[in-house]
MIGU-413306 format. One record per residue: residue number from 1; x, y, z of N, C-alpha, C in turn. Coordinates in Angstrom, 2 decimals. Layout:
<sites>
SITE    i       nx       ny       nz      cax      cay      caz       cx       cy       cz
SITE  NUM        X        Y        Z        X        Y        Z        X        Y        Z
...
</sites>
This chain:
<sites>
SITE    i       nx       ny       nz      cax      cay      caz       cx       cy       cz
SITE    1     0.27    15.03    -6.89     1.23    13.93    -6.93     0.47    12.61    -6.96
SITE    2     0.96    11.69    -7.77     0.34    10.37    -7.90     1.22     9.34    -7.21
SITE    3     0.62     8.57    -6.34     1.34     7.47    -5.69     0.91     6.15    -6.30
SITE    4     1.89     5.32    -6.58     1.65     4.01    -7.17     2.26     2.95    -6.28
SITE    5     1.50     1.92    -5.99     1.98     0.83    -5.14     1.80    -0.49    -5.88
SITE    6     2.93    -1.13    -6.19     2.89    -2.42    -6.89     2.87    -3.56    -5.89
SITE    7     2.32    -4.67    -6.32     2.33    -5.90    -5.53     2.27    -7.09    -6.47
SITE    8     2.60    -8.26    -5.94     2.45    -9.48    -6.70     3.72   -10.11    -7.22
SITE    9     4.85    -9.46    -7.01     6.10   -10.05    -7.46     6.48   -11.25    -6.62
SITE   10     7.53   -11.94    -7.04     7.99   -13.09    -6.28     8.88   -13.99    -7.10
SITE   11     9.08   -15.18    -6.58     9.91   -16.20    -7.22     9.02   -17.28    -7.82
SITE   12     9.27   -17.62    -9.07     8.47   -18.63    -9.74     9.36   -19.44   -10.66
SITE   13     9.00   -20.67   -10.89     9.77   -21.50   -11.81     9.40   -21.17   -13.25
SITE   14    10.31   -21.43   -14.14    10.06   -21.23   -15.57     8.79   -21.98   -15.98
SITE   15     7.98   -21.30   -16.79     6.70   -21.87   -17.20     5.54   -21.50   -16.30
SITE   16     5.85   -20.91   -15.17     4.82   -20.54   -14.22     4.20   -19.19   -14.53
SITE   17     3.34   -18.75   -13.62     2.60   -17.50   -13.82     2.68   -16.63   -12.57
SITE   18     2.59   -15.34   -12.81     2.46   -14.35   -11.73     1.52   -13.25   -12.21
SITE   19     0.88   -12.62   -11.26     0.02   -11.47   -11.57     0.48   -10.29   -10.75
SITE   20     0.87    -9.23   -11.42     1.27    -8.00   -10.77     0.08    -7.04   -10.74
SITE   21    -0.02    -6.29    -9.66    -1.05    -5.28    -9.55    -0.44    -3.96    -9.12
SITE   22    -1.08    -2.89    -9.52    -0.61    -1.55    -9.18    -1.82    -0.71    -8.82
SITE   23    -1.80    -0.16    -7.62    -2.88     0.69    -7.15    -2.43     2.15    -7.21
SITE   24    -3.27     2.98    -7.79    -2.92     4.38    -7.99    -3.80     5.29    -7.14
SITE   25    -3.18     6.29    -6.54    -3.92     7.27    -5.74    -4.08     8.54    -6.55
SITE   26    -5.10     8.57    -7.38    -5.36     9.74    -8.20    -6.79     9.69    -8.68
SITE   27    -7.41    10.86    -8.78    -8.77    10.91    -9.31    -8.77    10.96   -10.83
SITE   28    -7.56    11.04   -11.41    -7.45    11.12   -12.88    -7.07     9.80   -13.51
SITE   29    -7.17     8.73   -12.73    -6.68     7.43   -13.21    -7.25     7.06   -14.57
SITE   30    -8.55     7.24   -14.74    -9.19     6.79   -15.98    -8.68     7.55   -17.20
SITE   31    -8.06     8.69   -16.99    -7.55     9.49   -18.10    -6.12     9.12   -18.49
SITE   32    -5.46     8.37   -17.61    -4.04     8.10   -17.80    -3.79     6.87   -18.67
SITE   33    -2.74     6.95   -19.47    -2.14     5.73   -20.00    -1.33     5.12   -18.88
SITE   34    -1.55     3.85   -18.64    -0.83     3.12   -17.60     0.09     2.11   -18.27
SITE   35     1.24     1.91   -17.65     2.23     1.03   -18.28     2.99     0.24   -17.23
SITE   36     3.55    -0.84   -17.70     4.51    -1.63   -16.92     5.84    -1.60   -17.66
SITE   37     6.89    -1.32   -16.90     8.25    -1.38   -17.38     9.00    -2.42   -16.55
SITE   38    10.15    -2.80   -17.02    11.00    -3.67   -16.23    12.46    -3.32   -16.46
SITE   39    13.25    -3.65   -15.44    14.69    -3.41   -15.53    15.42    -4.60   -14.94
SITE   40    16.18    -5.26   -15.79    17.00    -6.38   -15.36    18.38    -5.86   -14.95
SITE   41    19.09    -6.61   -14.12    20.42    -6.16   -13.69    21.33    -5.87   -14.87
SITE   42    21.94    -4.70   -14.85    22.88    -4.34   -15.89    22.26    -3.91   -17.21
SITE   43    20.92    -3.81   -17.22    20.24    -3.44   -18.46    19.41    -2.17   -18.26
SITE   44    19.04    -1.55   -19.35    18.20    -0.36   -19.28    16.76    -0.76   -19.00
SITE   45    16.03     0.18   -18.42    14.61    -0.04   -18.20    13.92    -0.11   -19.55
SITE   46    13.00    -1.09   -19.69    12.31    -1.25   -20.96    10.80    -1.32   -20.74
SITE   47    10.08    -0.86   -21.74     8.62    -0.92   -21.71     8.16    -2.35   -21.95
SITE   48     7.29    -2.82   -21.09     6.74    -4.17   -21.24     5.38    -4.12   -21.93
SITE   49     4.51    -3.24   -21.42     3.16    -3.13   -21.97     2.52    -1.84   -21.49
SITE   50     1.59    -1.33   -22.29     0.81    -0.19   -21.83    -0.64    -0.35   -22.23
SITE   51    -1.50     0.39   -21.52    -2.93     0.40   -21.82    -3.40     1.85   -21.73
SITE   52    -4.08     2.29   -22.76    -4.51     3.68   -22.81    -5.83     3.90   -22.08
SITE   53    -6.24     5.14   -22.04    -7.52     5.47   -21.39    -8.69     4.85   -22.14
SITE   54    -8.49     4.52   -23.40    -9.55     3.88   -24.20    -9.34     2.37   -24.31
SITE   55    -8.48     1.85   -23.44    -8.26     0.40   -23.31    -7.51    -0.22   -24.48
SITE   56    -6.84     0.61   -25.28    -5.96     0.04   -26.29    -4.69    -0.44   -25.60
SITE   57    -4.18    -1.57   -26.06    -3.00    -2.15   -25.44    -1.88    -2.34   -26.45
SITE   58    -0.67    -2.41   -25.91     0.50    -2.65   -26.75     1.53    -3.37   -25.90
SITE   59     2.27    -4.29   -26.54     3.21    -5.13   -25.82     4.57    -5.15   -26.49
SITE   60     5.58    -5.32   -25.69     6.91    -5.59   -26.23     6.87    -6.93   -26.94
SITE   61     7.64    -7.05   -28.00     7.65    -8.30   -28.76     8.01    -9.49   -27.88
SITE   62     8.87    -9.27   -26.91     9.36   -10.37   -26.08     8.29   -10.96   -25.17
SITE   63     7.18   -10.24   -24.97     6.14   -10.75   -24.06     4.81   -10.99   -24.75
SITE   64     4.71   -10.67   -26.02     3.45   -10.86   -26.74     2.99   -12.30   -26.67
SITE   65     1.71   -12.47   -26.37     1.15   -13.80   -26.28     1.33   -14.46   -24.93
SITE   66     2.14   -13.85   -24.06     2.38   -14.42   -22.72     1.86   -13.50   -21.61
SITE   67     1.96   -12.20   -21.84     1.55   -11.22   -20.82     0.27   -10.52   -21.27
SITE   68    -0.54   -10.15   -20.29    -1.76    -9.40   -20.57    -1.89    -8.25   -19.57
SITE   69    -2.03    -7.05   -20.09    -2.24    -5.89   -19.24    -3.73    -5.56   -19.21
SITE   70    -4.20    -5.16   -18.05    -5.61    -4.79   -17.91    -5.73    -3.68   -16.87
SITE   71    -6.87    -3.02   -16.87    -7.10    -1.96   -15.91    -8.52    -2.01   -15.39
SITE   72    -8.69    -1.52   -14.18   -10.00    -1.42   -13.55   -10.13     0.01   -13.06
SITE   73   -10.85     0.82   -13.82   -10.95     2.24   -13.47   -11.76     2.46   -12.19
SITE   74   -12.65     1.55   -11.87   -13.43     1.69   -10.64   -12.56     1.51    -9.40
SITE   75   -11.49     0.72    -9.55   -10.60     0.44    -8.42    -9.26     1.16    -8.55
SITE   76    -9.08     1.92    -9.61    -7.80     2.61    -9.84    -6.62     1.64    -9.83
SITE   77    -6.80     0.53   -10.49    -5.72    -0.46   -10.54    -5.41    -0.86   -11.98
SITE   78    -4.16    -1.23   -12.17    -3.71    -1.82   -13.42    -2.98    -3.10   -13.06
SITE   79    -3.18    -4.12   -13.89    -2.60    -5.43   -13.60    -1.81    -5.93   -14.80
SITE   80    -0.89    -6.83   -14.50    -0.12    -7.50   -15.55    -0.13    -8.98   -15.25
SITE   81    -0.87    -9.73   -16.06    -0.88   -11.19   -15.93     0.26   -11.74   -16.76
SITE   82     1.15   -12.47   -16.11     2.33   -12.98   -16.78     2.30   -14.51   -16.76
SITE   83     2.20   -15.11   -17.94     2.16   -16.55   -18.09     3.39   -17.05   -18.83
SITE   84     3.62   -18.33   -18.75     4.75   -18.96   -19.46     6.04   -18.18   -19.20
SITE   85     6.29   -17.89   -17.95     7.44   -17.07   -17.60     8.75   -17.77   -17.93
SITE   86     9.72   -16.94   -18.32    11.04   -17.42   -18.70    12.08   -16.79   -17.78
SITE   87    13.25   -17.41   -17.63    14.29   -16.80   -16.80    14.65   -15.39   -17.25
SITE   88    14.55   -15.13   -18.55    14.87   -13.79   -19.04    13.82   -12.74   -18.69
SITE   89    12.71   -13.15   -18.09    11.73   -12.20   -17.58    12.12   -11.67   -16.20
SITE   90    13.16   -12.23   -15.62    13.61   -11.79   -14.31    14.02   -10.32   -14.36
SITE   91    13.41    -9.53   -13.47    13.66    -8.08   -13.46    12.87    -7.45   -12.32
SITE   92    13.15    -6.19   -12.08    12.27    -5.38   -11.24    11.23    -4.76   -12.17
SITE   93     9.97    -4.95   -11.83     8.87    -4.45   -12.65     8.30    -3.19   -12.01
SITE   94     8.12    -2.17   -12.84     7.65    -0.88   -12.37     6.33    -0.52   -13.05
SITE   95     5.43     0.01   -12.27     4.18     0.55   -12.77     4.40     2.04   -13.06
SITE   96     3.79     2.52   -14.12     3.91     3.93   -14.47     2.53     4.49   -14.82
SITE   97     2.25     5.66   -14.29     0.99     6.34   -14.57     1.25     7.57   -15.42
SITE   98     0.26     7.86   -16.29     0.48     8.94   -17.26     1.86     8.72   -17.87
SITE   99     2.05     7.45   -18.22     3.38     6.94   -18.55     4.13     7.85   -19.52
SITE  100     5.39     8.12   -19.21     6.14     7.62   -18.05     6.38     8.68   -16.97
SITE  101     5.35     9.44   -16.63     5.56    10.57   -15.72     5.69    10.15   -14.26
SITE  102     4.82     9.23   -13.80     4.83     8.81   -12.40     5.23     7.34   -12.30
SITE  103     5.95     7.02   -11.21     6.50     5.67   -11.06     6.22     5.09    -9.68
SITE  104     6.03     3.77    -9.67     5.98     3.05    -8.42     7.39     2.70    -7.97
SITE  105     7.45     1.99    -6.85     8.75     1.66    -6.27     9.34     0.39    -6.88
SITE  106     8.55    -0.35    -7.59     9.02    -1.56    -8.25     8.77    -2.80    -7.42
SITE  107     8.63    -3.92    -8.11     8.46    -5.21    -7.46     9.32    -6.24    -8.20
SITE  108    10.01    -7.06    -7.43    10.96    -8.01    -8.01    10.23    -9.25    -8.52
SITE  109    10.56    -9.63    -9.74    10.10   -10.89   -10.31    11.34   -11.71   -10.66
SITE  110    11.40   -12.91   -10.10    12.52   -13.80   -10.36    11.99   -15.12   -10.89
SITE  111    12.49   -15.51   -12.06    12.07   -16.76   -12.69    13.25   -17.70   -12.71
SITE  112    13.11   -18.82   -12.05    14.20   -19.79   -11.97    14.06   -20.82   -13.08
SITE  113    15.21   -21.31   -13.54    15.20   -22.29   -14.65    15.14   -23.70   -14.11
</sites>
């Protein structure tokens, strides 16, 4: 079983930045594709970004150029740097390992206008 613990969410004004982190308890971390998803109230969960075991990345069109996903295999962590935040980025953000097999508990991101 893989445990994922997210941190770094919070309240920020539009145009601001936040950095989310996810720590994974698994010896297979470096083999996993890691991803961030988000779910806004009343909406379906959507993929925000993922990073493969070979460090290839992919982003949702809505966050391209503003968000950056990265991983540190030595620390078993994946991060999401979020810049130029917009109110529509408000959601619960979830980390996923071996995406989308394992999930964290989620962290709230709220962007005020």
